[in-house]
C-alpha positions as CSV (number, residue, x, y, z in Angstrom):
1,V,3.5,-10.9,-7.4
2,T,3.3,-12.3,-3.9
3,A,5.7,-9.7,-2.5
4,Y,3.7,-6.9,-4.1
5,L,0.3,-8.1,-3.1
6,L,1.4,-8.8,0.5
7,V,2.7,-5.3,1.0
8,S,-0.3,-3.8,-0.9
9,A,-2.8,-5.5,1.4
10,I,-1.0,-4.2,4.5
11,A,-0.4,-0.7,3.0
12,A,-4.1,-0.4,2.2
13,A,-5.0,-0.9,5.9
14,L,-2.3,1.3,7.3
15,G,-2.1,4.0,4.7
16,G,-5.4,5.6,5.5
17,R,-4.4,5.9,9.2
18,F,-1.1,7.4,8.4
19,G,-3.0,9.9,6.2
20,D,-5.1,10.8,9.2
21,L,-2.0,11.4,11.3
22,L,0.4,13.0,8.8
23,G,-2.0,14.5,6.3
24,R,-3.3,12.8,3.2
25,R,-1.5,15.0,0.6
26,F,1.8,14.5,2.3
27,T,1.3,10.7,2.7
28,I,0.3,10.3,-0.9
29,L,3.5,12.1,-2.0
30,L,5.5,9.9,0.3
31,V,3.9,6.8,-1.0
32,L,4.6,7.8,-4.6
33,C,8.3,8.4,-3.8
34,I,8.6,5.0,-2.2
35,A,6.8,3.3,-5.1
36,A,9.0,5.1,-7.6
37,A,12.1,4.1,-5.7
38,G,10.9,0.5,-5.7
39,S,10.3,0.6,-9.5
40,L,13.9,1.9,-10.0
41,I,15.3,-0.7,-7.8
42,S,13.6,-3.5,-9.8
43,A,14.6,-1.9,-13.1
44,L,18.3,-1.7,-12.1
45,A,18.3,-4.9,-10.1
46,P,21.4,-7.1,-10.5
47,N,19.6,-10.2,-9.4
48,L,16.2,-11.6,-8.4
49,A,16.5,-10.7,-4.7
50,W,16.7,-7.0,-5.6
51,V,13.7,-7.3,-8.1
52,L,11.7,-8.8,-5.2
53,A,12.7,-6.0,-2.8
54,G,11.7,-3.4,-5.4
55,C,8.4,-5.1,-6.0
56,A,7.7,-5.1,-2.2
57,L,8.4,-1.4,-2.1
58,Q,6.1,-0.8,-5.0
59,G,3.3,-2.5,-3.0
60,V,2.9,0.6,-0.8
61,A,0.9,2.0,-3.7
62,G,-1.9,-0.2,-2.4
63,S,-2.6,2.7,0.0
64,L,-3.3,5.2,-2.7
65,M,-7.0,4.4,-3.1
66,P,-8.0,4.8,0.5
67,L,-5.8,7.9,0.7
68,S,-7.4,9.4,-2.4
69,I,-10.9,8.7,-1.2
70,G,-10.0,10.3,2.2
71,L,-8.5,13.3,0.4
72,A,-11.7,13.7,-1.7
73,R,-13.8,13.8,1.4
74,E,-11.4,16.3,2.9
75,I,-11.2,18.9,0.1
76,L,-14.4,18.6,-1.9
77,P,-17.8,20.1,-1.2
78,K,-20.2,17.5,0.3
79,P,-22.5,17.1,-2.8
80,R,-19.5,16.3,-5.0
81,I,-18.0,13.6,-2.8
82,P,-20.1,10.6,-4.1
83,F,-19.3,11.4,-7.7
84,A,-15.6,11.8,-6.9
85,I,-15.5,8.4,-5.1
86,G,-17.2,6.8,-8.1
87,V,-14.6,8.3,-10.4
88,L,-11.8,7.1,-8.2
89,T,-13.2,3.6,-7.9
90,S,-13.9,3.2,-11.6
91,A,-10.5,4.6,-12.5
92,G,-8.8,2.2,-10.2
93,M,-10.6,-0.8,-11.8
94,C,-10.0,0.4,-15.3
95,G,-6.4,1.3,-14.6
96,A,-5.8,-2.2,-13.2
97,G,-7.0,-3.8,-16.5
98,V,-5.1,-1.3,-18.7
99,T,-2.0,-1.9,-16.7
100,F,-1.9,-5.7,-17.6
101,L,-2.3,-4.9,-21.3
102,A,0.2,-2.0,-21.3
103,A,2.7,-4.0,-19.3
104,G,2.6,-6.9,-21.7
105,W,3.2,-4.5,-24.6
106,V,6.1,-2.7,-22.8
107,V,7.8,-6.0,-21.9
108,D,7.5,-7.2,-25.5
109,H,9.2,-4.1,-26.8
110,Y,11.4,-2.9,-24.0
111,S,12.0,-5.9,-21.7
112,T,11.0,-6.2,-18.1
113,Q,13.3,-3.3,-17.2
114,G,11.2,-1.1,-19.5
115,A,8.0,-2.0,-17.5
116,F,9.7,-0.9,-14.3
117,F,10.9,2.3,-15.8
118,A,7.4,3.0,-17.1
119,K,6.1,2.6,-13.5
120,T,8.7,5.0,-12.3
121,A,7.5,7.5,-14.9
122,V,3.9,7.1,-13.9
123,A,4.8,7.6,-10.2
124,A,6.8,10.7,-11.1
125,F,3.9,12.1,-13.2
126,S,1.5,11.5,-10.4
127,F,3.8,13.2,-7.9
128,V,4.0,16.3,-10.0
129,S,0.2,16.3,-10.5
130,V,-0.5,16.1,-6.8
131,I,2.0,19.0,-6.2
132,A,0.4,21.0,-9.0
133,F,-3.3,20.4,-8.4
134,I,-3.7,19.6,-4.7
135,Q,-3.1,22.5,-2.4
136,P,-1.5,22.0,1.0
137,P,-3.9,22.3,4.0
138,A,-4.5,26.0,4.8
139,T,-4.4,25.4,8.5
140,P,-1.4,23.6,10.3
141,R,-2.1,20.1,11.5
142,A,-2.5,19.5,15.2
143,P,0.4,17.8,17.0
144,L,0.6,14.1,16.5
145,P,-1.0,12.1,19.3
146,K,1.1,9.8,21.3
147,I,0.8,6.4,19.7
148,D,2.6,3.1,20.4
149,L,3.7,2.8,16.8
150,W,5.9,-0.3,17.0
151,R,3.4,-2.6,18.7
152,G,0.7,-1.1,16.6
153,L,2.6,-2.2,13.5
154,L,2.5,-5.8,14.6
155,F,-0.6,-5.9,12.5
156,A,1.6,-6.0,9.4
157,P,3.7,-9.2,10.0
158,A,0.6,-10.9,11.5
159,V,-1.5,-10.3,8.4
160,A,1.4,-11.2,6.1
161,G,1.9,-14.5,7.9
162,V,-1.8,-15.5,7.6
163,L,-1.8,-14.6,3.9
164,L,1.4,-16.5,3.2
165,A,0.1,-19.6,5.1
166,V,-3.1,-19.5,3.0
167,Q,-1.3,-19.1,-0.3
168,N,1.1,-22.0,0.5
169,L,-1.8,-24.4,1.1
170,K,-1.3,-25.2,-2.6
171,T,1.9,-27.0,-1.6
172,W,1.3,-27.7,2.1
173,S,-1.5,-29.7,3.7
174,V,-3.7,-28.3,6.4
175,L,-1.8,-30.5,8.9
176,D,1.6,-29.6,7.6
177,W,3.7,-28.3,10.5
178,R,4.8,-25.3,8.4
179,F,1.2,-24.3,7.8
180,L,0.2,-24.8,11.4
181,S,3.1,-22.9,12.9
182,L,2.9,-20.0,10.4
183,S,-0.8,-19.6,10.6
184,G,-1.0,-20.3,14.3
185,G,1.8,-17.9,15.2
186,S,0.4,-15.2,13.0
187,L,-3.1,-15.5,14.5
188,L,-1.6,-15.3,17.9
189,V,0.3,-12.2,17.1
190,L,-2.9,-10.7,15.5
191,L,-4.8,-11.4,18.8
192,L,-2.1,-9.8,20.9
193,W,-2.1,-6.8,18.6
194,A,-5.9,-6.5,18.8
195,R,-5.8,-6.7,22.6
196,H,-3.1,-4.1,22.7
197,Q,-5.0,-1.7,20.4
198,L,-8.2,-2.0,22.3
199,R,-6.4,-0.9,25.4
200,Q,-4.9,2.2,23.8
201,A,-6.4,5.7,24.2
202,V,-5.2,6.4,20.7
203,P,-4.8,3.2,18.7
204,L,-2.9,3.0,15.4
205,I,-5.8,1.2,13.9
206,E,-9.2,1.4,15.6
């Protein structure tokens, strides 16, 4: 759960920006492929480490909501956008609730591997649906701007470190050297990242 949520939180922040750069339809398809691969890895995992690796890859699906909202803004007439965003938001909340119930039923009848195979099937169905119903952009995209990608991605480990430090407060104290070093180091990286992004003509995240 921690691996999935950590990656999901980071993907939600970065996914929308990659959608701006690469195209939202293309990015959604890429995210669905990665999530499906993660589900298959977890389903076929020979040990817990591979299950965790697969769950981490599945976390990229956290970017689907901002990408979908961005896509709705891109392709729909302006008067229909508020309704579409309402549908997407409510579907996301209802889907999260249904997933817990459905996953419990699948695990009871088909084991944990069955749940991961079911997620693979959902990702594959979604991929085909996007291909079928969302047309590629009519005009070619402009060339990608020059972005310092690697230093821009320092956002990811910095946020992950802060979230892990907060979660481990259940077992660590505020004065524990592990909490202080992890949270302090992560906040320092976050500050350096913010300083770097503010100085960029085209930041990865504004």
